Backbone bond lengths (Angstrom), bond angles and torsions (degrees), N, CA, C in turn:
res aa  C-N    CA-C-N  psi(-1)  N-CA   C-N-CA  omega(-1)  CA-C   N-CA-C  phi
1 M - - - 1.496 - - 1.501 105.71 -
2 S 1.330 112.58 154.21 1.464 118.94 178.42 1.589 109.31 -77.18
3 D 1.369 114.37 133.94 1.405 122.05 -176.90 1.498 109.36 -139.77
4 I 1.368 113.23 70.35 1.422 120.65 -172.75 1.570 113.60 -79.76
5 L 1.280 111.21 138.05 1.506 119.00 175.48 1.523 104.68 -96.03
6 K 1.371 117.44 114.94 1.458 123.46 177.81 1.488 110.88 -103.04
7 I 1.374 112.60 126.74 1.498 118.17 177.33 1.451 107.29 -132.58
8 G 1.368 113.35 100.12 1.420 116.47 -172.17 1.571 113.80 64.46
9 K 1.299 116.78 -126.25 1.454 120.77 176.64 1.492 115.04 -84.23
10 Y 1.325 117.23 -6.64 1.454 124.89 -170.58 1.446 109.55 -96.78
11 E 1.382 119.68 147.94 1.428 125.67 176.90 1.546 109.89 -131.22
12 F 1.299 115.33 140.45 1.502 124.07 -176.14 1.544 108.92 -134.57
13 T 1.353 115.10 144.29 1.462 117.26 173.17 1.528 106.65 -94.21
14 S 1.309 122.07 -30.25 1.470 121.91 176.30 1.591 109.81 -85.07
15 R 1.300 111.03 141.07 1.487 114.03 178.03 1.563 107.87 -108.91
16 L 1.302 117.86 19.74 1.442 120.88 173.19 1.490 110.63 -110.62
17 I 1.327 117.03 131.07 1.483 125.44 174.97 1.458 108.30 -112.34
18 V 1.332 116.37 139.30 1.528 118.76 179.30 1.441 109.21 -120.73
19 G 1.293 117.24 163.49 1.461 124.94 178.96 1.498 111.26 -102.53
20 S 1.289 115.03 174.75 1.455 119.45 -177.87 1.500 115.78 -122.27
21 G 1.333 114.95 -3.38 1.500 121.79 175.87 1.513 117.21 -79.44
22 K 1.373 116.89 157.30 1.443 123.43 171.05 1.460 114.72 77.69
23 Y 1.321 120.64 -0.38 1.431 120.52 168.86 1.422 118.56 -76.39
24 P 1.284 124.93 151.39 1.432 126.35 176.94 1.520 115.83 -63.45
25 D 1.349 116.69 -29.14 1.439 120.60 -179.26 1.485 111.46 -160.96
26 F 1.313 116.83 169.94 1.471 121.64 -178.00 1.565 111.75 -69.71
27 Q 1.457 115.66 -31.73 1.437 115.71 179.46 1.533 112.25 -66.87
28 T 1.310 119.26 -36.79 1.504 123.39 177.10 1.528 106.18 -66.79
29 T 1.322 120.75 -39.04 1.421 119.54 -177.89 1.504 108.63 -65.80
30 R 1.312 120.65 -39.60 1.486 123.65 176.26 1.442 109.95 -62.85
31 D 1.448 121.33 -49.32 1.359 124.68 -173.03 1.666 109.08 -60.52
32 A 1.260 113.52 -47.31 1.470 120.92 -177.06 1.571 109.07 -65.24
33 T 1.277 119.24 -44.28 1.428 125.46 176.53 1.555 111.08 -54.12
34 L 1.314 115.94 -48.05 1.388 123.37 -173.35 1.549 108.86 -69.21
35 A 1.392 114.00 -36.51 1.458 122.71 -179.84 1.575 109.71 -67.06
36 S 1.325 113.45 -27.56 1.466 116.07 -177.67 1.533 114.46 -84.01
37 S 1.326 113.57 -9.62 1.534 121.83 -174.24 1.461 111.68 59.83
38 S 1.340 119.30 18.06 1.518 120.19 179.24 1.557 109.28 -69.09
39 E 1.272 117.08 149.85 1.406 119.48 174.76 1.555 114.67 -109.58
40 M 1.361 110.33 7.06 1.445 116.93 173.57 1.594 113.50 -138.77
41 I 1.263 114.73 137.64 1.461 117.70 177.41 1.574 106.77 -129.86
42 T 1.353 115.86 124.01 1.359 119.68 -179.44 1.581 112.74 -88.14
43 V 1.314 110.05 140.58 1.486 116.65 -170.96 1.569 106.32 -128.60
44 A 1.380 116.00 130.24 1.369 123.69 171.78 1.551 108.18 -79.66
45 V 1.314 114.47 106.68 1.461 116.17 -170.48 1.540 113.05 -64.94
46 R 1.306 113.58 -32.61 1.449 119.25 177.97 1.504 113.36 -70.18
47 R 1.281 121.21 -15.01 1.456 125.19 -174.22 1.467 115.42 -120.35
48 V 1.315 120.93 -24.07 1.401 126.90 -178.94 1.470 115.63 -119.98
49 N 1.297 123.94 126.94 1.407 120.74 -167.89 1.616 108.96 -80.98
50 I 1.358 119.04 123.42 1.410 124.93 170.54 1.509 109.43 -133.89
51 T 1.341 117.15 6.93 1.429 119.53 -175.64 1.501 116.87 -117.95
52 N 1.432 115.41 -25.62 1.447 120.96 -176.88 1.460 110.40 -99.34
53 P 1.400 118.53 111.87 1.346 123.87 -175.99 1.554 115.47 -73.96
54 D 1.339 113.27 -11.74 1.472 122.70 -179.57 1.536 114.96 -84.37
55 E 1.366 114.13 -8.84 1.501 118.60 178.67 1.479 107.19 -120.60
56 E 1.388 116.99 170.26 1.391 119.16 177.85 1.563 107.86 -62.58
57 N 1.347 110.34 128.69 1.511 118.60 -172.69 1.525 112.62 -116.58
58 L 1.287 114.65 125.47 1.481 116.04 178.17 1.492 113.30 -54.71
59 M 1.289 116.03 -36.69 1.601 116.58 -175.55 1.528 109.35 -62.76
60 D 1.293 119.49 -25.37 1.446 121.43 -179.47 1.570 108.80 -62.11
61 Y 1.231 117.26 -32.41 1.548 123.36 -176.99 1.556 111.57 -74.85
62 F 1.335 118.33 -12.98 1.482 122.12 -173.08 1.564 107.33 -121.58
63 K 1.335 121.22 12.73 1.395 119.67 -176.90 1.593 113.56 -63.69
64 D 1.312 114.37 -29.05 1.463 117.54 -178.23 1.514 112.27 -96.86
65 T 1.323 119.09 19.30 1.461 121.61 -178.93 1.552 109.00 -121.53
66 D 1.300 115.23 177.13 1.495 121.24 174.22 1.556 111.55 -104.13
67 V 1.367 116.10 12.45 1.427 115.42 177.13 1.562 114.39 -72.18
68 K 1.279 110.57 132.00 1.457 118.90 -179.66 1.553 111.15 -89.81
69 F 1.333 117.11 140.06 1.467 119.04 174.33 1.510 111.25 -89.92
70 L 1.423 113.80 133.86 1.395 121.30 179.05 1.533 109.30 -113.55
71 P 1.339 118.33 90.04 1.401 118.39 -179.71 1.512 112.15 -59.62
72 N 1.336 120.17 145.13 1.427 120.68 179.81 1.571 107.10 -132.31
73 S 1.319 113.33 162.06 1.545 116.99 -174.40 1.472 111.11 -103.46
74 A 1.298 116.42 31.20 1.484 117.46 174.74 1.522 112.51 -51.12
75 G 1.261 111.75 137.02 1.520 118.41 -170.88 1.466 119.61 97.25
76 C 1.338 112.94 -18.42 1.464 117.05 -178.67 1.590 108.83 -82.70
77 T 1.323 118.42 141.82 1.399 122.76 -178.86 1.454 111.95 -121.14
78 T 1.323 121.59 -0.82 1.488 121.44 177.68 1.594 104.14 -138.21
79 A 1.312 110.84 161.24 1.467 120.19 175.82 1.468 109.44 -59.98
80 E 1.274 119.56 -45.38 1.463 124.46 -177.69 1.516 110.76 -56.91
81 E 1.366 115.65 -44.80 1.475 116.35 -178.47 1.502 111.08 -65.56
82 A 1.318 120.46 -40.56 1.460 123.73 177.46 1.482 112.73 -59.78
83 I 1.319 113.26 -51.50 1.507 122.58 179.36 1.579 110.11 -51.88
84 T 1.322 115.09 -52.62 1.419 118.64 -176.78 1.548 112.33 -63.91
85 L 1.357 115.13 -38.99 1.514 120.16 -178.05 1.490 109.02 -68.01
86 F 1.312 122.41 -39.46 1.438 120.11 -179.88 1.523 111.28 -77.56
87 R 1.299 121.83 -29.56 1.449 119.90 175.71 1.492 109.19 -65.74
88 L 1.303 120.97 -43.52 1.467 125.30 179.44 1.562 110.58 -67.60
89 T 1.320 116.63 -36.91 1.359 116.46 178.74 1.553 115.28 -71.66
90 R 1.217 117.00 -35.62 1.563 123.98 173.49 1.531 108.14 -64.21
91 E 1.392 114.79 -40.36 1.507 112.94 177.42 1.499 115.17 -66.58
92 A 1.332 113.87 -31.93 1.508 118.39 -179.53 1.512 114.69 -82.78
93 T 1.339 119.05 -29.09 1.367 119.93 -170.75 1.662 112.45 -125.21
94 G 1.298 117.82 -16.07 1.401 122.39 -175.67 1.471 116.37 79.70
95 I 1.342 119.52 -0.02 1.456 127.75 -176.41 1.515 108.15 -76.56
96 D 1.398 114.96 125.17 1.426 119.80 173.62 1.456 117.20 -115.71
97 L 1.251 120.14 -3.25 1.405 125.13 169.98 1.517 113.47 -88.46
98 I 1.350 117.32 116.45 1.364 120.00 -164.10 1.525 113.37 -133.34
99 K 1.383 120.88 153.73 1.415 124.08 166.93 1.496 110.80 -103.97
100 L 1.360 113.11 113.70 1.408 116.60 -179.02 1.508 112.62 -92.10
101 E 1.391 117.88 123.20 1.410 121.55 172.51 1.511 109.94 -143.27
102 V 1.365 112.94 127.22 1.448 124.09 176.91 1.468 106.46 -116.51
103 I 1.241 118.16 112.41 1.530 122.11 -174.88 1.576 110.92 -88.33
104 G 1.260 112.93 130.66 1.540 117.31 178.04 1.531 112.72 -97.61
105 D 1.309 119.75 -22.80 1.370 120.82 179.86 1.557 110.44 -126.85
106 T 1.248 120.53 92.19 1.445 125.40 -174.88 1.490 112.68 -84.37
107 A 1.298 120.99 -7.71 1.450 122.81 -173.39 1.490 111.11 -89.30
108 K 1.347 118.79 -38.43 1.509 121.72 -166.08 1.424 110.89 -134.16
109 T 1.342 121.20 -63.75 1.476 118.45 -167.58 1.542 113.79 -94.91
110 L 1.358 117.90 -19.91 1.461 121.60 -173.85 1.457 112.88 61.00
111 Y 1.331 116.08 26.25 1.497 119.40 178.99 1.515 110.97 -73.51
112 P 1.313 115.16 150.04 1.520 118.34 -172.76 1.505 108.09 -78.99
113 D 1.376 114.88 151.68 1.430 122.81 168.01 1.460 104.91 -90.07
114 V 1.290 118.74 104.01 1.465 125.30 -171.31 1.528 111.03 -69.20
115 I 1.342 114.00 -32.51 1.526 118.06 -173.75 1.570 105.07 -70.74
116 E 1.357 119.57 -48.53 1.391 120.83 178.87 1.542 112.45 -66.62
117 T 1.338 117.87 -33.69 1.443 119.35 171.93 1.489 112.63 -57.45
118 I 1.291 118.35 -49.76 1.389 119.28 -179.31 1.475 116.17 -58.35
119 K 1.388 109.69 -43.82 1.575 119.39 174.52 1.484 110.09 -53.69
120 A 1.338 116.74 -47.77 1.495 118.47 -178.73 1.460 113.55 -66.72
121 C 1.320 114.86 -38.13 1.475 123.13 -178.54 1.558 108.96 -59.17
122 E 1.268 117.65 -45.09 1.474 120.82 -176.78 1.430 109.68 -61.91
123 V 1.402 119.41 -41.85 1.469 118.19 -178.17 1.528 110.84 -76.39
124 L 1.223 118.12 -41.05 1.413 118.28 -177.45 1.524 116.25 -66.83
125 A 1.429 113.34 -28.71 1.442 117.90 177.10 1.488 109.79 -70.29
126 K 1.352 115.40 -37.56 1.519 118.33 174.58 1.528 112.42 -67.02
127 D 1.295 115.36 -22.66 1.555 117.94 177.21 1.541 110.26 -83.06
128 G 1.334 118.74 -2.41 1.466 120.08 175.60 1.461 115.87 93.54
129 F 1.325 119.46 7.91 1.494 125.18 179.27 1.596 102.66 -70.31
130 T 1.355 113.02 154.88 1.395 126.56 161.35 1.539 109.95 -97.84
131 I 1.257 120.09 108.75 1.396 123.39 -166.32 1.526 114.47 -107.85
132 M 1.324 114.87 123.95 1.428 120.00 168.01 1.571 106.39 -105.91
133 A 1.352 114.58 120.87 1.417 116.96 -164.18 1.650 110.28 -110.00
134 Y 1.314 119.40 117.46 1.363 127.30 174.38 1.504 110.34 -68.52
135 T 1.328 120.96 133.60 1.483 125.52 -173.56 1.470 112.21 -152.52
136 N 1.291 113.34 178.29 1.495 116.29 170.60 1.538 109.55 -83.29
137 D 1.256 115.81 -178.24 1.586 120.57 -177.94 1.473 109.71 -92.40
138 D 1.416 116.82 48.42 1.463 120.03 -177.80 1.569 103.64 -109.89
139 P 1.342 117.39 125.27 1.504 116.71 177.78 1.460 116.44 -69.50
140 I 1.410 116.46 -23.98 1.429 120.40 177.79 1.540 110.67 -66.92
141 V 1.288 113.14 -48.87 1.512 121.32 177.75 1.543 108.00 -62.29
142 A 1.214 117.60 -41.47 1.542 120.57 -177.53 1.605 106.31 -57.62
143 K 1.380 113.56 -47.01 1.375 117.91 -178.55 1.508 115.97 -61.94
144 R 1.379 115.46 -39.48 1.385 121.87 174.60 1.472 114.47 -62.95
145 L 1.288 116.95 -36.14 1.505 122.43 177.19 1.550 109.03 -69.06
146 E 1.275 117.42 -40.03 1.435 120.37 172.29 1.490 111.35 -54.02
147 E 1.373 116.27 -51.51 1.373 121.81 -177.68 1.522 116.13 -64.89
148 A 1.386 112.90 -23.42 1.445 122.97 177.01 1.480 113.04 -78.67
149 G 1.278 115.48 -13.83 1.485 123.54 177.54 1.405 117.95 113.16
150 A 1.357 121.60 14.84 1.396 124.12 176.18 1.591 114.50 -66.59
151 A 1.298 118.33 132.51 1.474 119.05 179.12 1.512 110.23 -85.75
152 A 1.334 117.39 -13.97 1.479 120.84 176.98 1.495 107.50 -154.85
153 V 1.297 123.57 149.28 1.352 125.80 174.32 1.560 109.97 -115.69
154 M 1.400 119.48 143.62 1.426 121.62 -166.89 1.450 105.87 -128.26
155 P 1.330 120.97 80.99 1.487 121.36 179.46 1.554 109.81 -71.99
156 L 1.340 115.79 140.32 1.382 119.57 170.73 1.468 115.22 -63.70
157 A 1.323 119.78 151.60 1.483 126.09 172.96 1.532 105.96 -97.13
158 A 1.230 117.46 -29.30 1.546 126.40 -175.25 1.549 108.23 -172.54
159 P 1.278 118.78 168.95 1.451 117.06 -179.85 1.567 112.14 -55.72
160 I 1.356 112.94 151.54 1.503 118.82 -174.49 1.501 108.04 -59.68
161 G 1.287 116.64 135.54 1.509 123.82 176.29 1.487 114.33 72.15
162 S 1.324 121.28 3.10 1.487 119.85 -176.20 1.501 115.09 -77.40
163 G 1.408 115.05 -25.95 1.465 115.81 -174.77 1.508 116.55 67.43
164 L 1.166 117.87 17.82 1.494 122.84 -177.13 1.501 114.97 -81.47
165 G 1.288 115.71 -13.27 1.508 120.37 176.76 1.578 107.81 79.41
166 I 1.382 117.42 -166.27 1.375 118.67 -175.20 1.544 111.53 -80.62
167 Q 1.340 113.30 120.51 1.508 116.87 -175.67 1.447 113.08 -90.99
168 N 1.385 116.99 -22.60 1.490 115.89 174.46 1.564 107.39 -135.69
169 R 1.302 112.88 95.24 1.464 116.67 179.94 1.510 113.94 -61.46
170 F 1.350 117.14 -35.68 1.470 119.74 -174.52 1.555 106.96 -63.58
171 N 1.395 117.45 -41.86 1.467 118.44 -177.11 1.480 112.31 -61.97
172 V 1.314 120.02 -35.53 1.462 121.55 172.23 1.561 113.37 -52.78
173 V 1.297 111.65 -44.72 1.482 118.72 -179.13 1.598 106.89 -71.51
174 F 1.305 121.95 -45.62 1.387 126.18 175.14 1.517 114.97 -52.45
175 V 1.317 114.57 -43.48 1.506 118.53 177.56 1.518 110.44 -68.62
176 K 1.299 114.72 -41.36 1.535 116.43 177.44 1.447 111.52 -60.16
177 E 1.320 118.36 -37.81 1.501 121.06 -179.22 1.492 112.76 -75.07
178 A 1.403 117.99 -21.33 1.457 118.00 -175.54 1.494 115.18 -86.72
179 V 1.318 118.47 -18.57 1.446 122.62 -176.36 1.459 115.23 -122.58
180 S 1.299 119.10 158.87 1.402 122.97 175.06 1.510 117.36 -102.95
181 V 1.410 112.20 -11.53 1.445 119.28 176.15 1.576 110.05 -84.38
182 P 1.341 121.12 162.10 1.439 123.81 -178.42 1.531 111.60 -61.81
183 V 1.317 114.09 143.02 1.428 126.64 -179.74 1.517 111.31 -110.17
184 I 1.324 116.50 108.95 1.465 121.90 -176.59 1.509 108.24 -108.22
185 V 1.338 116.70 116.43 1.424 122.51 -179.18 1.546 106.45 -73.86
186 D 1.350 112.69 124.65 1.464 116.24 -171.79 1.603 107.39 -133.47
187 A 1.355 117.74 139.87 1.360 124.01 174.09 1.496 118.32 80.06
188 G 1.209 118.52 126.44 1.506 124.84 179.28 1.417 116.73 95.98
189 I 1.374 120.30 -2.84 1.448 120.44 175.99 1.430 108.31 -68.59
190 G 1.462 113.92 135.59 1.373 117.95 -177.05 1.527 116.07 -115.41
191 C 1.348 114.33 -27.00 1.474 117.32 -178.73 1.546 106.65 -152.40
192 A 1.335 115.37 -179.07 1.449 117.35 -175.70 1.553 113.19 -67.48
193 S 1.282 116.50 -30.28 1.494 116.22 179.76 1.482 113.90 -64.46
194 D 1.404 112.78 -34.18 1.464 116.68 175.89 1.472 112.70 -59.94
195 A 1.371 116.79 -43.05 1.422 122.47 179.69 1.594 110.44 -62.12
196 A 1.249 111.27 -49.33 1.581 114.41 175.10 1.461 111.35 -57.65
197 A 1.315 123.09 -41.97 1.432 121.92 175.53 1.497 114.25 -58.75
198 A 1.294 115.81 -44.07 1.485 117.08 177.63 1.466 116.04 -59.03
199 M 1.376 112.95 -39.76 1.494 116.02 177.29 1.452 112.68 -71.34
200 E 1.424 120.51 -35.50 1.419 119.44 177.29 1.554 112.86 -66.12
201 L 1.288 118.26 -18.90 1.464 121.79 -177.99 1.562 107.20 -81.64
202 G 1.320 114.57 -12.09 1.526 117.10 176.39 1.584 113.47 111.26
203 A 1.428 115.37 7.10 1.400 116.76 178.97 1.544 106.98 -66.91
204 D 1.340 109.15 148.61 1.501 113.10 178.00 1.476 117.61 -83.78
205 G 1.338 112.81 -12.21 1.483 118.72 177.19 1.491 110.26 -170.47
206 V 1.369 118.13 175.03 1.469 126.00 179.71 1.493 106.69 -138.53
207 L 1.326 111.95 139.89 1.505 116.28 172.50 1.561 102.93 -119.65
208 T 1.379 113.32 137.49 1.484 121.61 179.42 1.465 106.98 -144.60
209 N 1.294 112.70 144.51 1.552 118.71 176.37 1.537 109.96 -132.34
210 T 1.298 116.53 -63.78 1.462 123.80 -170.13 1.544 106.90 -63.28
211 A 1.298 118.24 -41.17 1.517 118.45 -178.29 1.477 116.34 -58.78
212 I 1.379 115.62 -27.41 1.434 122.52 178.14 1.506 106.54 -94.11
213 A 1.270 122.52 -50.09 1.478 123.64 -172.81 1.505 114.35 -62.72
214 Q 1.251 115.18 -34.72 1.476 118.43 -175.39 1.546 113.51 -106.98
215 A 1.331 117.85 10.45 1.447 121.48 172.53 1.459 108.22 -69.63
216 D 1.385 117.68 156.74 1.454 122.87 178.76 1.488 110.99 -58.36
217 N 1.286 116.58 -33.89 1.502 124.76 177.69 1.469 109.37 -130.61
218 P 1.335 117.96 87.52 1.570 121.12 -176.55 1.429 114.32 -56.17
219 I 1.403 117.59 -39.29 1.406 119.67 -177.80 1.572 112.60 -64.68
220 L 1.315 112.63 -45.63 1.491 118.36 179.08 1.581 110.92 -62.08
221 M 1.358 114.40 -42.92 1.462 119.35 -178.90 1.552 109.56 -63.62
222 A 1.337 113.35 -37.49 1.533 117.26 -177.34 1.538 107.94 -62.94
223 E 1.384 114.20 -42.21 1.515 117.14 -179.56 1.530 109.32 -67.50
224 A 1.355 115.69 -36.65 1.578 118.65 178.05 1.495 108.30 -58.69
225 M 1.414 115.15 -44.73 1.449 118.58 -174.40 1.526 105.60 -62.68
226 K 1.253 122.08 -42.42 1.504 124.89 -174.46 1.524 105.39 -57.89
227 H 1.339 118.01 -52.24 1.429 118.57 -176.91 1.443 113.38 -66.24
228 A 1.389 117.93 -35.42 1.487 119.89 179.37 1.575 112.15 -62.81
229 V 1.243 114.06 -43.20 1.539 119.74 176.39 1.489 111.07 -59.62
230 I 1.310 114.51 -48.01 1.505 114.31 -179.17 1.496 109.98 -67.46
231 A 1.366 121.22 -40.05 1.504 118.88 -179.56 1.489 110.49 -65.82
232 G 1.382 116.33 -41.39 1.405 118.39 179.81 1.525 115.46 -60.02
233 R 1.381 111.34 -39.81 1.455 116.14 -178.74 1.635 108.71 -68.35
234 M 1.348 117.11 -41.05 1.435 120.57 180.00 1.466 109.17 -64.04
235 S 1.303 119.79 -38.00 1.536 124.34 -178.69 1.512 106.72 -64.91
236 Y 1.373 117.30 -46.46 1.411 118.66 -175.61 1.556 110.62 -62.23
237 K 1.406 114.53 -44.74 1.434 119.77 -175.81 1.559 109.11 -69.24
238 A 1.346 117.73 -27.60 1.464 118.57 -178.09 1.508 111.19 -73.32
239 G 1.402 114.53 -35.29 1.516 118.10 177.76 1.484 106.98 96.26
240 R 1.375 115.99 114.79 1.433 118.44 179.67 1.576 110.33 -82.59
241 I 1.272 114.14 162.18 1.474 119.47 175.65 1.570 110.87 -76.89
242 P 1.288 115.83 153.58 1.476 117.40 -178.82 1.495 110.53 -72.57
243 K 1.363 114.70 149.63 1.403 122.55 175.67 1.498 110.79 -76.29
244 R 1.397 116.27 136.34 1.431 120.84 -179.27 1.542 108.58 -130.51
245 P 1.275 117.19 145.02 1.501 121.77 -178.45 1.602 112.10 -74.94
246 F 1.335 117.34 -15.07 1.495 115.27 179.54 1.532 108.81 -131.97
247 A 1.329 116.85 169.72 1.354 122.82 -177.52 1.593 114.21 -71.24
248 T 1.280 114.55 147.88 1.584 118.64 168.02 1.391 110.56 -128.68
249 A 1.321 117.95 139.18 1.375 124.67 -175.75 1.575 113.46 -59.94
250 S 1.235 118.19 137.74 1.434 120.97 -179.10 1.596 111.60 -78.82
251 S 1.349 113.09 -16.41 1.449 117.67 175.77 1.486 109.41 -121.52
252 P 1.292 120.68 143.48 1.506 121.16 -175.56 1.579 109.24 -66.11
253 V 1.312 112.24 146.55 1.416 117.94 -176.03 1.629 109.38 -110.26
254 D 1.329 114.90 -8.25 1.504 117.88 174.37 1.543 109.79 -56.48
255 G 1.298 115.23 134.69 1.444 120.73 172.93 1.488 117.20 74.41
256 M 1.422 115.49 8.19 1.437 117.41 177.43 1.539 110.99 -64.43
257 I 1.379 116.59 147.60 1.424 125.28 176.03 1.493 109.41 -95.27
258 F 1.217 124.69 118.69 1.432 124.71 177.16 1.490 112.33 -96.75
């Protein structure tokens, strides 16, 4: 059956988004991305070249694929910085699908500055960008971002790169209930079971970078993430049984002859 992920005007068959950081080289980035079957790869424009044709350019490695680039504003700490970065990036590449992140704590947690993120989202939405907004796992903030024009909200599971997995499962559900746009669990995914858990909670997708890029075998981990997201989505749609405090017989006991 068709199970399309719609983000603004864009449609995707894969619900897994991968990152491009922390790989040893662009070739490994390509190989892992293709193994994941992801149709989106996020790129920190301040750190990875996708705009300068005179230097090694990550986009060259994906010219023969259908993978879309998702520029992000990693490294930006104010709304103004993020707005300027995305305007320049769109002028250079024509890309208008973006991942907005404005970091408030650059020293330790890499937690987002949600006030600056909302300010940037309002401006960029008016500029015609399709915005996927990185945020904390607060349903109130998620709703504010939707109202500011975000086409998707991306609550963190745990601090970026921590690999801790989902630290507050209830908040993922609360965020999902608070908004009508897609919810993509972002940051903190450590292994395939974390991705499956996020999808079983009802997330519309998962973004992971470090868990793949720094695995002993990035290609194998990328493939594992692909299957985990698919399995988690299928499990969520199938509907889990309720949790009970006591055992229930797996075979009916009515009418048994003793």
